[in-house]
VEXLUM-966686 format. One line per field, with one value per residue: residue in one letter; x, y, z of N, C-alpha, C in turn. Coordinates in pm, whole numbers, m for minus. Each point is the difference from the previous one (the first is absolute). Example, Ala and Ser with C-alpha at 12.3 -4.5 7.8 and 13.67 -1.06 7.14 Angstrom:
<nodes>
type = (A;S);
n.xx = (1319;m35);
n.yy = (m569;105);
n.zz = (780;m72);
ca.xx = (m89;82);
ca.yy = (119;119);
ca.zz = (0;6);
c.xx = (90;m77);
c.yy = (120;109);
c.zz = (0;73);
</nodes>
This chain:
<nodes>
type = (M;H;L;R;S;P;L;I;L;L;I;L;A;A;L;V;A;A;V;P;R;A;G;A;A;D;E;S;L;T;E;I;R;L;R;Q;I;V;E;R;Q;R;T;V;L;A;E;A;A;A;Q;R;D;K;G;A;L;D;D;K;E;F;R;M;Q;L;E;R;L;C;H;E;Y;E;S;L;I;Q;D;N;P;K;F;A;V;G;Y;A;S;Y;G;Y;L;L;W;K;V;G;M;R;K;E;A;A;A;I;L;L;K;A;N;E;I;D;P;D;I;A;L;V;K;N;E;L;G;N;Y;L;A;E;E;G;K;P;L;D;A;V;S;Y;F;L;S;A;I;K;L;E;P;N;E;P;L;Y;H;Y;Q;L;G;T;L;L;Y;E;A;R;D;D;F;I;R;S;G;E;W;T;R;A;A;I;D;H;S;M;H;E;A;F;R;H;A;A;E;L;A;P;D;R;V;E;F;G;Y;R;Y;A;E;S;F;Y;D;L;E;S;P;D;W;D;E;A;L;K;A;W;S;G;L;E;A;R;A;Q;S;D;L;E;R;Q;T;M;R;L;H;E;A;N;V;S;F;R;A;G;K;P;G;R;A;R;E;L;L;A;T;V;T;A;P;E;L;L;G;Q;K;Q;K;L;V;A;G;Q;A;V;G;A;G;K);
n.xx = (11098;m23;89;m50;70;96;m32;2;101;51;m47;41;107;m7;m11;92;73;m44;27;m107;70;28;m127;13;m59;46;81;m28;m82;m50;16;m49;m92;m16;1;m70;m76;m4;m18;m87;m59;12;m41;m96;m26;6;m63;m86;m1;m5;m91;m62;30;m42;m84;m85;m54;m98;13;m3;74;80;m13;16;99;44;m21;52;99;13;m9;82;73;m8;20;102;41;m14;47;96;m91;m22;81;19;27;m100;m70;30;m19;m112;m36;40;m61;m107;13;26;m96;m9;m113;64;m48;14;121;22;m60;70;111;m40;m32;116;57;m78;28;133;m24;1;38;98;5;m131;m3;87;m67;m111;66;46;m124;m56;92;m16;m125;94;m70;115;m67;m41;119;42;m122;27;124;m46;m97;92;75;m107;m24;126;2;m7;m50;126;m49;m112;70;66;m115;m53;105;m6;m133;11;97;m57;m111;111;50;m66;39;121;m2;m52;97;m21;124;70;117;m19;m125;42;103;m81;m101;84;69;m114;m43;117;m7;m129;26;108;m74;m97;105;51;m62;m75;120;m73;m87;87;47;m127;m28;113;m27;m119;98;56;m125;36;m81;m43;95;m31;124;m20;m128;47;94;m98;m70;105;28;m132;1;108;m61;m91;109;m25;70;128;m42;m103;85;84;m106;m42;127;m10;m122;47;98;m84;m78;110;35;m122;28;103;14;89;41;m123;m27;117;m32;m123;43;81;m122;m22;13;m129;49;m115;61;110;m83;m99;89;51;m127;m22;104;m47;m82;m30;m64;3;m127;72;8;8);
n.yy = (7993;55;72;103;26;44;m99;m88;64;m2;m122;m49;76;m45;m123;24;58;m113;m31;76;98;m70;28;m44;113;m37;m35;m111;m74;m26;126;34;m93;39;128;m41;m71;99;79;m91;m8;131;7;m91;50;123;m38;m69;103;82;m79;m5;129;m7;m74;89;m22;21;m105;m70;87;2;m132;m2;86;m74;m108;71;42;m123;m42;100;m34;m132;38;77;m87;m87;90;9;m75;129;m30;58;109;m48;m31;121;49;m69;29;122;m14;m56;98;86;m80;16;53;m29;m122;m17;54;m72;m99;34;8;m110;m41;43;m57;m101;17;16;28;89;m118;86;m7;m5;97;62;m36;32;108;13;m25;73;91;m27;14;79;107;28;m56;m79;m30;19;m45;m86;m23;m1;m76;m67;4;m35;m84;m44;95;48;m123;17;m63;62;109;m17;m35;104;76;m50;16;117;20;m48;59;58;m122;m5;125;m29;m119;85;65;30;m45;105;m42;86;m44;m124;16;70;m85;m102;61;42;m122;m52;77;m25;m127;11;64;m89;m83;123;m19;m66;m28;m99;101;89;m96;m40;130;29;m106;59;90;m89;16;119;m16;126;m21;105;m29;112;m36;m117;66;79;m110;m66;110;11;m131;17;110;m98;m63;m99;m71;m22;m114;68;98;m93;m52;121;23;m120;33;115;m75;m91;97;54;m126;m21;116;m85;m1;m77;119;47;m114;12;128;m39;m95;99;49;m112;m1;0;m83;41;101;m58;m101;82;65;m117;m33;114;m12;m124;102;m71;90;m62;m24;92;m106;m32);
n.zz = (10616;m115;68;m65;112;m84;m85;100;53;m122;m28;116;m22;m126;49;92;m96;m55;127;18;52;109;25;m126;m33;m121;97;m65;73;m120;m32;119;m17;m126;36;101;m85;m89;104;48;m118;m11;124;m17;m122;49;111;m74;m85;106;57;m116;m17;126;m76;52;m120;88;m83;111;65;m105;m13;130;m16;m103;72;99;m80;m48;127;30;m106;31;125;m39;m93;99;85;m94;m60;7;98;m117;73;72;m111;m45;120;12;m125;34;119;m55;m89;96;45;m131;46;m110;m9;132;m11;m110;66;110;m71;m63;123;49;m108;32;130;m15;m127;97;48;m12;132;m13;m91;78;109;m64;m39;124;44;m96;31;127;m46;m55;40;m62;m102;99;48;m124;m26;98;m43;m125;50;70;m108;m70;101;5;m92;123;m5;38;107;m36;m25;114;55;m63;25;123;m2;m61;89;110;m48;m39;7;117;26;m43;64;85;m63;128;16;m36;m43;m100;m5;15;m84;m78;12;m14;m95;m55;23;m32;m107;m15;26;m78;m89;23;5;m11;116;m87;49;54;11;46;77;26;15;64;74;m8;m8;84;43;m48;m105;20;90;74;m43;m68;m17;m36;m67;m38;m25;m52;m69;m21;m22;m76;m42;0;m42;85;m87;29;58;49;34;43;60;34;40;54;39;48;46;47;43;51;31;45;58;m10;133;m64;m44;m5;m64;m63;m17;m25;m82;m29;22;m68;131;26;90;54;m62;47;30;31;76;34;10;61;79;7;11;109;m71;119;22;63;82;m131);
ca.xx = (m72;99;m26;87;m40;m13;m120;m113;m21;m41;m139;m86;m9;m102;m130;m36;m32;m129;m105;5;61;m91;m34;m54;m143;m79;52;m97;53;64;131;85;31;100;126;62;49;114;116;51;60;130;91;29;86;130;74;36;110;121;41;48;133;90;m9;m66;m145;m77;m103;m128;m58;m33;m123;m111;m30;m66;m135;m81;m28;m96;m130;m50;m44;m121;m110;m23;m70;m131;m86;m4;28;25;112;105;134;22;39;132;104;4;63;143;62;5;102;135;37;7;m131;m21;m131;m98;16;m57;m146;m40;30;m100;m122;23;m5;m141;m72;55;103;92;105;122;72;m66;42;140;17;m58;100;106;m50;m9;136;60;m72;39;m98;45;m89;m108;59;39;m114;m17;107;m32;m112;54;73;m99;m63;101;115;120;55;111;2;m83;78;110;m50;m37;124;51;m84;26;132;7;m93;11;m29;m144;m68;28;m72;m144;m29;m58;111;124;119;22;m101;35;120;m35;m85;81;100;m71;m49;112;37;m98;24;121;m26;m97;63;144;73;4;112;m27;m81;91;93;m69;m20;127;28;m93;56;59;m108;m63;55;72;16;67;108;29;m94;41;112;m56;m66;100;72;m87;3;131;m2;m82;48;22;128;97;m29;m113;48;80;m94;m62;103;19;m108;29;104;m63;m84;90;46;m111;m28;112;88;92;91;m73;m21;125;20;m88;46;120;m42;m69;105;m59;20;m127;m36;113;m36;m75;91;88;m77;m12;134;24;m86;m129;m88;m120;m78;45;m107;m116);
ca.yy = (121;93;138;103;107;135;12;m13;127;100;m18;17;145;52;m47;79;136;m1;m5;122;m13;0;135;78;20;m88;m137;m95;m104;m99;53;m7;m142;m40;65;m71;m129;26;41;m123;m77;59;m30;m143;m33;66;m70;m132;19;30;m123;m95;43;m40;m144;m25;3;m109;m29;m32;125;81;m56;36;142;9;m55;101;105;m52;m6;138;39;m75;63;132;m4;m62;108;108;m74;90;86;m42;19;m110;m116;27;m17;m143;m70;31;m81;m139;m9;12;m117;m115;m57;77;m22;60;145;42;m3;115;122;10;51;144;65;m2;102;132;m22;114;m11;m33;m110;m124;m26;m38;m134;m93;m10;m88;m138;m51;m13;m119;m115;m17;65;139;83;43;80;134;92;41;95;125;61;55;122;101;48;70;15;45;m106;m59;m146;m55;13;m95;m136;m11;m20;m135;m97;8;m57;m143;m75;59;m99;m28;112;m3;m113;29;77;129;90;m15;16;144;50;m51;72;138;2;m48;102;115;m37;11;141;66;m44;67;143;21;m33;19;m51;m146;m29;m120;38;67;m100;m83;82;7;m135;m38;31;m123;m89;54;m43;115;93;129;m15;129;12;m98;60;99;m71;m58;111;52;m93;12;121;m24;m121;16;m60;m5;m117;36;92;m75;m84;86;35;m119;7;111;m47;m97;76;78;m91;m23;126;32;93;m86;79;35;m124;m39;96;m40;m128;22;40;m115;m77;m87;m143;m62;37;m23;m98;69;96;m71;m33;121;31;m95;34;m71;99;m66;81;m19;m24;m61);
ca.zz = (m42;m58;37;m59;90;m55;m81;91;70;m99;m37;117;28;m90;48;119;m45;m69;100;80;132;114;45;m111;20;m84;10;51;87;m87;m39;120;20;m99;32;111;m51;m90;80;64;m109;m32;111;m1;m114;16;105;m52;m95;77;68;m100;m39;109;17;129;m17;61;m100;64;49;m117;m56;89;m22;m130;16;68;m99;m98;67;8;m134;m33;74;m56;m129;22;49;m100;m124;m113;40;m94;55;93;m81;m59;103;34;m111;1;105;m45;m106;54;79;m89;m34;m122;m59;91;m13;m129;10;81;m78;m106;64;20;m131;m42;77;m34;m103;m5;102;m75;65;m39;m139;2;55;m97;m106;50;3;m136;m52;60;m53;m139;m86;m11;m82;88;108;m42;6;140;32;m68;73;124;m37;m37;123;82;m91;69;85;m78;4;m106;m124;9;m20;m141;m74;30;m71;m143;m24;29;m86;m135;m105;2;m63;m144;m58;m5;m120;38;33;m75;84;19;94;133;43;36;120;111;33;56;133;94;9;87;138;48;15;106;129;m18;116;m7;m90;m78;m116;m92;m52;m99;m120;m72;m47;m107;m132;m50;m44;m120;m128;m56;112;m14;97;63;111;100;74;92;109;91;63;105;112;65;83;119;67;144;40;m109;m82;m86;m103;m98;m76;m101;m97;m85;m98;m91;m91;m90;m93;m85;m104;m92;m69;m87;70;76;82;122;75;68;108;109;53;81;135;62;67;103;m32;m38;m137;m91;m103;m105;m61;m90;m120;m81;m52;m109;m113;8;63;49;93;138;94;m66);
c.xx = (100;m39;99;m34;m6;m127;m124;m30;m47;m148;m92;m12;m107;m139;m46;m42;m138;m117;9;57;m105;m26;m53;m152;m83;46;m104;67;71;139;96;47;106;135;74;57;125;124;58;71;139;102;43;98;138;85;44;117;130;52;55;140;105;3;m72;m152;m63;m118;m137;m71;m44;m130;m122;m41;m72;m143;m91;m37;m104;m140;m61;m50;m130;m121;m37;m81;m134;m101;m20;31;25;118;124;140;33;42;141;111;14;69;149;74;15;107;140;40;m14;m131;m52;m139;m110;3;m65;m152;m52;21;m98;m133;13;m13;m143;m79;44;114;106;105;127;75;m60;39;143;19;m62;94;114;m42;m2;138;65;m70;31;m99;35;m93;m122;54;25;m115;m24;107;m28;m115;48;73;m97;m65;97;128;129;56;109;m2;m79;71;112;m48;m48;126;56;m80;32;137;m1;m88;4;m41;m149;m78;20;m77;m150;m40;m58;108;116;118;23;m97;31;121;m36;m79;78;96;m66;m52;111;43;m96;23;119;m25;m94;58;151;85;10;106;m30;m85;89;95;m67;m28;128;33;m87;51;62;m107;m64;67;81;18;69;110;38;m94;35;116;m48;m63;101;81;m81;m1;134;3;m78;46;37;133;94;m25;m117;46;79;m89;m65;101;28;m109;26;107;m58;m82;88;58;m109;m33;115;96;101;96;m64;m22;125;32;m84;48;124;m35;m72;106;m55;17;m127;m35;107;m32;m73;87;89;m71;m11;134;32;m91;m134;m97;m131;m71;41;m121;m120;13);
c.yy = (108;144;93;129;139;19;m11;133;108;m11;20;147;63;m42;80;140;6;m1;125;m24;8;143;87;4;m100;m145;m91;m100;m107;45;m1;m143;m47;62;m74;m135;21;39;m120;m87;52;m33;m145;m35;63;m71;m137;10;25;m124;m102;35;m43;m151;m39;0;m125;m29;m25;127;88;m51;34;146;19;m51;100;113;m45;m7;140;48;m70;61;135;m7;m72;106;110;m58;87;94;m41;12;m110;m126;19;m24;m147;m79;24;m83;m145;m20;m5;m119;m128;m65;68;m18;62;152;49;4;122;130;18;52;150;77;7;111;141;m18;111;m2;m50;m118;m135;m39;m54;m144;m106;m17;m91;m146;m60;m18;m127;m128;m24;57;148;90;46;93;144;99;48;100;135;72;63;132;111;61;81;15;42;m102;m73;m152;m61;8;m104;m142;m21;m25;m139;m106;0;m60;m153;m83;51;m99;m32;110;m1;m113;26;73;137;105;m27;15;147;57;m45;74;139;4;m44;108;122;m30;13;146;75;m38;74;148;30;m28;14;m51;m152;m41;m120;31;68;m99;m84;79;4;m136;m37;39;m124;m91;45;m51;112;107;130;1;132;24;m98;54;103;m68;m56;108;60;m90;7;119;m20;m120;29;m57;m1;m120;29;93;m74;m92;82;36;m118;m6;112;m41;m96;73;82;m86;m16;125;41;100;m79;78;37;m123;m38;96;m39;m130;16;37;m113;m93;m97;m147;m68;22;m36;m99;65;102;m68;m39;121;38;m90;27;m70;92;m64;92;m29;m21;m69;m150);
c.zz = (m39;33;m67;73;m63;m81;86;66;m96;m31;120;39;m88;44;121;m41;m65;97;87;140;109;46;m111;12;m79;6;63;93;m81;m41;118;21;m100;30;111;m45;m85;80;75;m104;m34;107;m3;m111;12;106;m49;m97;74;70;m98;m46;103;20;127;m11;60;m92;62;46;m117;m63;85;m19;m133;7;68;m96;m101;60;9;m136;m39;69;m59;m129;10;46;m105;m138;m122;26;m79;58;102;m73;m56;101;40;m111;m5;104;m46;m107;60;85;m82;m38;m127;m60;86;m11;m128;6;78;m78;m115;54;24;m130;m54;70;m39;m100;m6;112;m69;61;m37;m142;m3;48;m92;m120;41;m4;m141;m63;53;m44;m147;m99;m18;m80;78;108;m43;9;142;41;m65;70;129;m28;m37;124;86;m83;69;98;m79;m6;m116;m135;m2;m30;m144;m83;18;m75;m149;m36;14;m93;m144;m109;m6;m71;m152;m67;m13;m128;28;28;m95;96;30;103;142;55;49;131;123;48;64;140;103;16;93;146;60;25;116;138;m12;116;1;m105;m88;m124;m106;m65;m109;m128;m82;m61;m121;m139;m62;m62;m131;m126;m64;108;m38;106;66;118;111;84;101;121;99;70;113;121;74;95;129;80;146;48;m120;m90;m94;m113;m107;m84;m110;m108;m95;m105;m101;m102;m103;m107;m95;m112;m106;m81;m94;61;84;88;133;87;78;114;123;65;88;144;74;57;104;m39;m49;m147;m102;m111;m115;m73;m104;m130;m92;m61;m119;m120;1;76;39;97;142;90;m62;m1);
</nodes>
């Protein structure tokens, strides 16, 4: 079973926030019940992720905990067949433990009951993308963004889909290369701007200049320079500088590129540095 703890905690936090807190005047018994299940779910998955990182995950015990959670969800939705958020949370759990088809069926039910839950749109988009149906997936990602335009994850996943399935979109005749480039690049830019503390989003935005047919290298330099200023270690700073040097070569600024390369001394980066010095301006880290 594949666990991605940072993303799990991010989405579950949103699910918990969607359910009123215990003690709220308008909170129903059903909402209290879901909140308790979601909080147990978050604990179980977070502890399993931590144990797995240590190589100490007890698979049998973990499966038993998951079975208990699934039983609680089954009971909840049986008692409340129109409770869309309950279906959404259950579908999310099934997705994260590898039961993708079962999760999709539950999520489709949630979407049928309430078509305005962004998390449901996002997970259905993920399912269709992994099933090799990017043209169907993109509409779900766009719907998630329309519902929650300030959630960076949805923009990031749209950009990833457009990049990874670029050829499929072009073959469909509904998208041009220029349109895909623009939408992909803007998606990564929005993700980076909405979550400036998420270095991986900023890195992917800066990296996306390499993926464009007609990149603006001056803007790329600004992006990599901004990441260098936020780097947490000397190796990270030198990595960003290596990208700045690569972009400087591509922008027709070889003098600036060589100045930057002179500051890259980390052994881990010497191979890529040598390629650039030899005039082979390849996308560092690509």
